[in-house]
MARLO-399262 format. One line per 8 residues: their letters; for each residue x, y, z of C-alpha. Coordinates in Angstrom, 3 decimals, padded with zeros to 6 digits. Each point is the difference from the previous one (the first is absolute). Example, Ala and Ser with C-alpha at 12.3 -4.5 7.8 and 13.67 -1.06 7.14 Angstrom:
AS> 012.300,-004.500,007.800 | 001.370,003.440,-000.660
***
This chain:
XXXXXXXX> 111.276,105.145,099.546 | -003.422,000.727,-001.554 | 001.087,-001.497,-003.244 | 002.632,002.319,-001.319 | 002.723,-001.315,-002.256 | 003.108,002.316,000.551 | -000.273,000.083,003.822 | 003.273,000.036,001.759
XXXXXXXX> -000.371,-001.927,003.300 | 002.138,000.922,002.767 | 001.285,-002.206,003.026 | -000.468,001.810,003.385 | 003.566,-000.987,001.268 | 002.230,003.120,000.438 | -002.872,002.550,-000.452 | -000.865,002.491,002.570
XXXXXXXX> -003.735,-000.497,-000.228 | -002.577,002.228,001.762 | -003.608,-001.228,000.414 | -003.136,002.106,-000.141 | -003.358,-001.243,001.389 | -002.627,000.866,-002.565 | -003.037,-001.512,001.725 | -001.325,-002.349,002.615
XXXXXXXX> -003.478,-001.524,-000.146 | -001.931,-001.837,002.597 | -001.781,-002.981,-001.671 | -002.753,-002.028,001.655 | -001.009,-003.588,-000.519 | -003.185,-000.960,001.471 | -000.153,-003.675,001.366 | -002.205,-002.208,002.030
XXXXXXXX> 001.720,001.164,003.177 | -000.092,003.741,-000.832 | 002.243,002.349,-001.850 | 003.689,-000.727,-000.581 | 002.084,003.223,-000.693 | 003.069,000.187,-002.130 | 002.122,002.701,-001.459 | 001.363,000.557,-003.475
XXXXXXXX> 002.851,002.593,-000.622 | 001.566,001.298,-003.298 | 003.461,001.315,000.161 | 002.229,001.634,-002.591 | 003.824,-000.497,000.309 | 002.682,001.997,-001.760 | 003.543,001.267,000.054 | -000.846,003.416,-001.291
XXXXXXXX> 002.392,-000.617,-002.848 | -002.228,-001.741,-002.642 | -000.857,-003.329,001.702 | -003.483,-000.476,001.289 | -002.334,-002.928,000.883 | -003.325,-000.463,001.688 | -001.479,-002.832,002.149 | -003.076,-001.215,001.812
XXXXXXXX> 000.020,-001.738,003.303 | -002.881,-001.479,001.999 | -000.129,-001.148,003.564 | -002.116,000.080,003.192 | 001.907,002.877,001.391 | 001.320,003.274,-001.561 | 003.720,-000.371,000.764 | 000.460,-003.413,-001.742
XXXXXXXX> -002.195,001.071,-002.953 | 002.305,002.976,-000.541 | 003.114,-002.328,000.495 | -001.399,-002.353,-002.621 | -000.854,002.786,-002.430 | 003.716,001.338,000.329 | 001.271,-003.563,-000.849 | -002.361,-000.351,-002.938
XXXXXXXX> 001.132,003.523,-001.140 | 003.776,-000.989,000.105 | -000.699,-002.875,-002.267 | -001.568,002.180,-002.741 | 002.610,002.644,-000.464 | 000.376,001.564,-003.456 | 002.226,002.869,-001.465 | -001.803,002.995,-001.269
XXXXXXXX> 001.756,002.186,-002.820 | 000.343,003.552,001.410 | 001.165,003.317,-001.702 | 001.802,001.721,002.789 | -002.501,000.814,002.608 | -002.970,-000.636,-002.222 | -001.364,-002.399,-002.486 | 000.804,-000.191,-003.688
XXXXXXXX> -003.397,000.593,-001.413 | -003.720,000.261,000.919 | -001.892,-003.370,000.593 | -003.504,-001.070,000.896 | -001.071,-003.305,001.239 | -003.133,-001.702,001.429 | -000.467,-002.921,002.429 | -003.519,-000.971,000.956
XXXXXXXX> -001.933,003.269,000.489 | 003.157,002.040,000.800 | 001.531,002.098,-002.611 | 003.318,001.795,000.503 | 001.626,002.791,-002.211 | 003.652,001.055,000.601 | 001.890,002.698,-001.767 | 003.538,001.249,000.413
XXXXXXXX> 000.378,003.410,001.670 | 002.761,002.673,000.075 | 002.782,-000.089,002.706 | -001.244,001.188,003.321 | -003.731,-000.748,-000.591 | -000.147,-002.885,002.584 | -002.268,-002.903,-000.017 | -003.551,001.090,-000.783
XXXXXXXX> -001.881,-003.204,000.736 | -002.870,-001.490,002.286 | 000.971,-002.171,002.952 | 000.081,-003.468,-001.659 | 001.781,001.105,-003.292 | 002.398,002.375,002.124 | 001.175,-003.098,001.958 | 000.959,-001.852,-003.114
XXXXXXXX> 001.585,003.031,-001.763 | 002.030,000.979,003.182 | 001.138,-003.609,000.508 | 001.378,-000.049,-003.566 | 001.922,003.110,000.560 | -001.930,002.384,-002.270 | 000.282,003.556,001.343 | -001.702,002.006,-002.725
XXXXXXXX> -003.295,-001.233,-001.491 | -003.549,000.872,-000.636 | -002.686,-002.594,000.446 | -003.769,-000.547,000.064 | -001.784,-002.942,001.399 | -003.470,-000.459,-001.507 | -002.770,-002.492,000.621 | 000.324,-002.371,002.798
XXXXXXXX> 001.987,001.029,003.193 | 000.295,-003.585,001.031 | 003.673,-000.181,001.293 | 000.627,-003.452,-001.500 | -001.059,001.055,-003.488 | 001.554,003.435,000.160 | 003.513,-001.639,000.965 | -000.422,-002.537,-002.835
XXXXXXXX> -000.956,002.752,-002.456 | 002.980,002.026,001.052 | 002.324,-002.858,-000.357 | -001.350,-000.707,-003.434 | 000.618,003.572,-001.090 | 003.531,-000.066,001.254 | 000.787,-003.368,-001.583 | -001.349,001.299,-003.376
XXXXXXXX> 002.720,002.743,000.100 | 002.886,-000.395,-002.545 | 003.390,001.809,000.171 | 001.470,001.751,-002.930 | 002.657,-002.624,-000.266 | -002.467,-002.767,-000.057 | -002.117,001.635,-002.795 | 003.271,000.609,-002.079
XXXXXXXX> 001.090,-003.532,000.451 | -003.518,-001.302,-000.883 | -000.093,002.122,-003.248 | 003.516,-000.579,-000.863 | 000.864,003.740,-000.238 | 002.172,002.418,001.945 | -001.190,001.969,003.024 | 000.179,003.402,-001.701
XXXXX> -002.107,-001.422,-002.875 | -002.733,-000.930,002.609 | -000.307,003.793,000.940 | 000.489,001.404,-003.417 | -001.803,-002.401,-002.160
***
């Protein structure tokens, strides 16, 4: 997903997935006979326990566009490393004109995020985080930038394994 090497893909079977509609756009195609209207929907699916995915669906009516988006999201599920109810470290990512910055927060802070980024973070199961969305507010690019930031996160165990050192040495140097 988006070209990351150590992404752990997840199968949707046996997971209690909840879907969140991020946006629905009406698109118009002008033809010889007039205008043909269609809809595109972007949906974020997650189990609120570190698994998340997003999908895009297009159709002539809203309901089937959303259904297609949910099916697409279930095909793209990935596991995100969490640190309790927050993230392990701060991260910044861009996609197109959208730029997203996320930072871990103290217990009880809540999810401080805008609509699109909030949908992604809550679907993952993050409960305490600070974020800022800069640049474009296009929901497609904002969701992809949020996912890119989350996929760039690394857990303490992963860093220790990659460097070949103990977990205590990661913190103490």
